[in-house]
C-alpha positions in Angstrom: 0.0 0.0 0.0 2.8 2.4 0.8 4.6 1.7 -2.5 7.6 -0.2 -3.6 11.3 0.2 -2.8 13.3 0.8 -6.1 16.9 -0.3 -5.6 19.6 0.8 -8.0 22.9 -1.1 -8.2 25.7 -2.1 -10.5 27.6 -5.3 -10.7 30.5 -6.9 -12.7 30.1 -9.8 -15.1 33.4 -11.5 -15.7 34.3 -12.5 -19.3 37.7 -14.2 -19.0 38.1 -14.7 -22.8 37.3 -11.0 -23.3 36.0 -11.3 -26.8 32.3 -10.4 -26.2 31.0 -7.0 -27.5 31.4 -4.3 -24.8 33.8 -6.2 -22.7 36.5 -3.9 -21.3 39.0 -4.3 -18.4 37.6 -3.1 -15.2 37.9 -3.5 -11.5 36.3 -6.7 -10.1 36.3 -8.5 -6.8 39.2 -10.6 -8.2 41.2 -7.6 -9.5 41.4 -6.0 -13.0 39.6 -8.4 -15.4 37.7 -8.3 -18.7 34.1 -7.7 -17.7 30.8 -5.9 -18.3 29.5 -3.4 -15.7 25.7 -3.5 -15.9 23.2 -1.2 -14.2 20.2 -2.8 -12.4 17.0 -1.4 -11.0 15.0 -3.8 -8.8 11.6 -3.6 -7.1 12.6 -5.1 -3.8 9.2 -6.2 -2.5 8.3 -7.9 -5.8 11.8 -9.3 -6.3 11.5 -8.0 -9.9 14.2 -6.5 -12.2 12.6 -3.3 -13.4 15.5 -2.3 -15.6 18.9 -3.5 -16.9 21.6 -1.9 -19.0 24.8 -3.6 -20.1 27.8 -1.3 -20.1 31.5 -1.8 -20.7 33.6 -3.0 -17.8 35.6 0.3 -17.6 32.6 2.5 -16.8 32.1 4.1 -13.4 29.1 3.0 -11.2 27.1 6.2 -11.8 27.9 6.6 -15.5 24.6 7.6 -17.2 22.6 6.8 -14.1 20.3 9.8 -14.8 19.4 8.4 -18.3 18.9 4.9 -16.8 16.7 6.2 -14.0 14.5 8.2 -16.4 14.1 5.1 -18.6 13.2 2.9 -15.6 10.7 5.4 -14.2 9.2 5.9 -17.7 8.6 2.1 -18.1 7.0 1.5 -14.7 3.2 1.1 -14.7 1.4 4.4 -13.9 -0.4 2.8 -10.9 2.9 1.7 -9.3 4.0 4.0 -6.5 7.7 4.2 -5.6 8.0 4.6 -1.8 11.7 5.1 -1.7 14.8 4.8 -4.0 17.9 3.2 -2.5 21.4 2.9 -3.7 25.0 2.4 -2.5 27.8 5.0 -2.4 28.7 4.6 -6.1 25.6 6.6 -6.9 25.9 9.3 -4.3 26.3 12.2 -6.8 24.6 15.6 -6.8 23.2 15.3 -10.3 21.4 12.0 -9.5 20.1 13.1 -6.1 18.9 16.4 -7.7 17.0 14.3 -10.3 15.3 12.3 -7.6 14.4 15.4 -5.7 13.1 17.1 -8.8 10.7 14.1 -9.3 9.6 14.2 -5.6 11.1 10.8 -5.0 12.3 9.9 -1.5 15.7 8.3 -1.3 18.3 6.7 1.0 21.8 6.6 -0.6 25.0 5.5 1.1 27.3 8.5 1.5 30.9 8.3 0.4 33.2 8.4 3.4 35.6 10.9 2.0 38.1 12.8 4.1 35.8 15.8 5.1 32.9 13.5 6.0 35.3 11.2 7.9 36.5 14.1 10.0 32.9 15.2 10.7 31.9 11.7 11.8 35.0 11.4 14.1 34.7 14.8 15.7 31.5 16.6 14.9 28.6 14.2 15.7 26.4 13.9 18.8 25.9 10.1 19.1 22.6 8.9 20.5 21.7 5.5 21.8 19.2 3.5 19.7 18.1 0.6 22.0 20.0 -1.7 19.7 23.0 -3.1 21.5 26.3 -1.6 20.1 24.6 0.8 17.7 24.4 4.5 18.1 23.3 7.1 15.6 23.7 10.8 14.8 22.4 13.1 12.1 23.3 16.5 10.7 22.5 18.7 7.7 25.6 18.2 5.5 26.8 20.1 2.4 29.2 17.9 0.6 31.6 19.5 -1.9 30.0 19.5 -5.3 26.4 19.3 -4.0 24.0 22.0 -5.0 22.6 22.2 -1.4 22.8 20.7 2.1 21.2 17.3 2.6 20.2 15.2 5.7 23.0 12.9 6.7 22.4 9.9 9.0 25.5 8.3 10.6 25.5 4.9 12.2 28.2 3.7 14.6 28.6 0.0 15.3 30.8 -1.4 18.1 32.9 -4.1 16.5 32.6 -6.4 19.4 28.7 -6.3 19.1 28.7 -6.6 15.3 27.2 -9.8 14.0 27.3 -9.2 10.3 29.3 -7.2 7.7 28.6 -3.5 7.0 30.3 -0.2 7.7 33.9 1.0 7.4 36.7 1.3 9.8 38.0 4.8 10.5 41.5 4.6 11.8 41.0 7.5 14.1 38.3 5.6 16.1 39.4 2.0 16.7 36.7 -0.5 17.9 33.9 0.9 15.7 32.5 0.5 12.1 30.7 3.5 10.6 28.0 3.9 7.9 26.6 7.2 6.6 23.4 7.6 4.6 22.1 10.6 2.7 18.3 10.9 2.7 15.5 13.3 2.0 13.1 11.3 4.2 11.5 13.7 6.7 12.5 13.9 10.4 9.4 11.8 11.1 11.8 8.9 10.1 14.2 8.5 12.9 17.9 7.9 12.1 17.5 4.2 13.2 14.4 3.8 10.9 16.4 5.3 8.0 19.2 2.8 8.6 16.8 -0.1 8.9 15.0 0.8 5.8 18.2 0.9 3.9 
């Protein structure tokens, strides 16, 4: 009833012989290899691929994500409501976030833990308990370099000794913790913990 979660992602399809059309050398989980780098859009609740573009293996994650997004949205049935758009840090770019905002789409996108944001997380956040053991959260209005405007940033801090599964990055300045940061335009009615759980 609330609508569907539309997840955007990219992956790498290895082609060891390297002779297929569009195959280029790109970074994969096993190093630099001949591959394709497709874009995917998935309706999470329906477990349905809503869009798929093959791209050469040497393209960046967000290469032509705006065109792909417009095509996917244009092909969705008119009755289908998108509740939230989600994506990893490879898509955390101003142009794409602005496109989503211009279409009144709510989103949760993993922030890139670049140096200014890392410093902010280490020294500038007011960490609050969540009721989940080993997890604290903080939020701030953050204006990343290259963004057209400030955006809501939700930071999540996990104690490593309490962490049961993968997720988050180590910041050398704060041993014993893993960190995640999410950029969202969900309203303050969605607590930082709710934003993290939705992602």
